[in-house]
N, C-alpha and C positions, 0 to 999 in steps of 0.2 A: 427696664422698655424695648419691645424691639419696636423699629421700622418699618410704615408700612413702603413696601418695594424692596425689604432683604428680603435676599436669596440663603435658601438652607436645601442644599443638593438640587431639587426639580421644583420644591417648592420655592414659590411667593410669597411672602407676606400681604395681604389685602386689609385685614383693621384686627383690632380685638375684639373677642370675642365672649367677655366675660371669664367669669372661673368655675372649676368645678364643684363637687358638693366637698372638697377639700378642700378648697379656694386658692387651685392650684390657677394659675393664669394660663387663661386659651385662646387661639390665636387664628381666624378664618386663612386661609392659603392656599392659592388657586398653583394649579399642579403642571407642570409643562405640557401634558394632555388634557388638559383642559378641564382635567371635572377639582371641583370646590372641597374643602375639609378642612374640619374643625381639627388643629391637635395643641398639644400642651407645648407651652412655652420652651418649657428643660427637655424635649425630645429634640424638640428645632436648635436650642444648645448646643447638644451634645452630641448632635447627625446620628442619634439613633432611628431619628424619623427621618428619611427625604423625598419622600413621595406619599402619592395619595393610597399607596399599595401597589403598586400598575412597575416600579420595581424589585419587587421579589419575585411579582407574575413575569416580568421577563429572565429573570435570571433561571427560573423553574424551565420556563422554556429552554432556555437553554443549558442547561442543565440535562434534559431531559432528551434533546437532540443530540449531546455528546456525550451519552448512554447510547445509544440507539447508534452512536458510530461505531461503537465497541459491542456492548453488552446488546439480544436480538439479532445478531446476524448472523445464526445460525444454517439458514438457508439461502447465505449470502456466496459468492466465486470463492471469496476472501475468507469466508473462515472455513471453506471446504478445503483449500490450496493450504492452509493451516493443521489443517490432521491430515492430511495425505503424505506435508511434508515429514511430520513429524510420527507418523505411523513408517514409513520408509525407513527410517533411519532408525527407528527400534522396536519396530516387530517384525520377528525373523517369518514369519510367517506369511507376509506381502509379497507380493511376488516383484517388486522391485528390491527389496532389500538388497540385493545381493550386491547392487552397483552402490548401494548405497549405505545403509548401515553395515555389510556388509563388507563394506573397503574403507568402513572405519569416518565416514560421515557420518556427524552429530549438528543439532538442534541447539544456539546456545544456550547457555541460564536463562539471560533477559524474555527470550521468546517458550522457550517447552514448557512454560508452565500460564503463558498470558497470551492470549490472543489481543491482546488488550494493547501491549507494547509490541506484538508485531502487527498491528494494524497501522499506530503511529508511526512506524519506523519504515514502513514500508509504503503504505495509503492504498489508496483505492485502487484497485483492478484499470488500467486506462481503455480496454476496450477486452471485448470476449476473447478477441487473437493473442489479446497476452497470459503469460502465466511465469511460474519462479522460476526465474536464474540465476547460477551462482556464477558469478566474474569469474573466480578462481577455479576451476571446476573440479580442484581434487584441493578447497577449501570447505568448511563449513558450513551452513546456514544461519549467518549472523551478519547482523545491521556493517554497511559498509563491500559486503561479499555479496548481497544481494536485490535483485531489479526484476521490473517485472520487465518481461523483452518478450519480443515475436515470435513466428519460429524461425524467421531467414538468421536474425541476433543468435538462436538460442544454437541453432545448426553450426553455427563460424566459430562457437566456444566452445563446444564441445572434444571431450578427449581426443574423439574417430576424427576431431578436425584436420584431416591428411591435403596434402599438395599433392595434385595430378599434372604431371611437368610431359605435355602432349606437342609435339613438333618444337621443340623450342621453346613453348610458352606454359609460365607455370601459374597455377591457381588452385585456390582452395576450392573443396569440391564446392561447397557452395553456391561458388564463382560459376564452378563449369554446367551446374543445373540450371543457374538462370542463363547461362548463355545455351544449351541446351534445349532448356525449355521443359525441364523435368525438377521433379521431387527430388533436393536433394538425399536424402531417404531411397530412391534409386538405386545411386549410385552409389551411398554405402554399403545397399544390399552383394549390391555385382562385385567389390571390392573381398568384403566376407566372403563373398562363394569363391574368389582365387583369379576372377577374370582377370583375362591380360588386359593392357591399356588399352589397348588395342576395340579392343569389346565390349570394359566398360564407359566409354566416349562413345562408342556408336552403336549403343542400344542391340547388340550382339553380331554387328554385321562385321567381318574381315575389313580389316583397310588395312592395305600396301602405303605404310609409311616408313622414315626412316627411324631413326634410332628412340627409343620412350621408355621410360621407367615412374617407376615409383617411388615417390620421397612421402616417407614417412616423419612428419614433425614430431 
């Protein structure tokens, strides 16, 4: 016999409710959600019934939410990032392949065929300004070597992260860009064109300065 006030999961026994047609004992119970329900005593004792049904519903909703975070995200920026990441590492027709797959950069097995794993490891994109970045720019796309990064963070982390020595002061290209109020890409373009240091940092104007040099890190 069960006693009034006994607790089974979310259900609290209120009183006996007779028996069913098979002579199995029933009890009226109050669920934590406020609903009253009649349950077989054996189901209460074995733990097979722990609520009026609200617990199962909540678990179903949580499962659906978890599914929506991975599946059903084909329009999400994280999913597009995953697709583009794989494409530039494996599709030789991709315009970026030369700088990724062409250099031997690969996507790890855990992420290659599973967006769910990628999303679980990398998490949601913090803001529209963030994009995927490899901490070791010569390493692969894999847990521990990837993060969401801002354009400035990525610029500081690129292979082309040269240091410019100018008037005795050495800074990274991205840092000079901050000082000068220009985009890091602007300075990188000047470096590629072979401009002298004076023009790189002066926007094309010739400066009469002392000895300067370009130091590649």
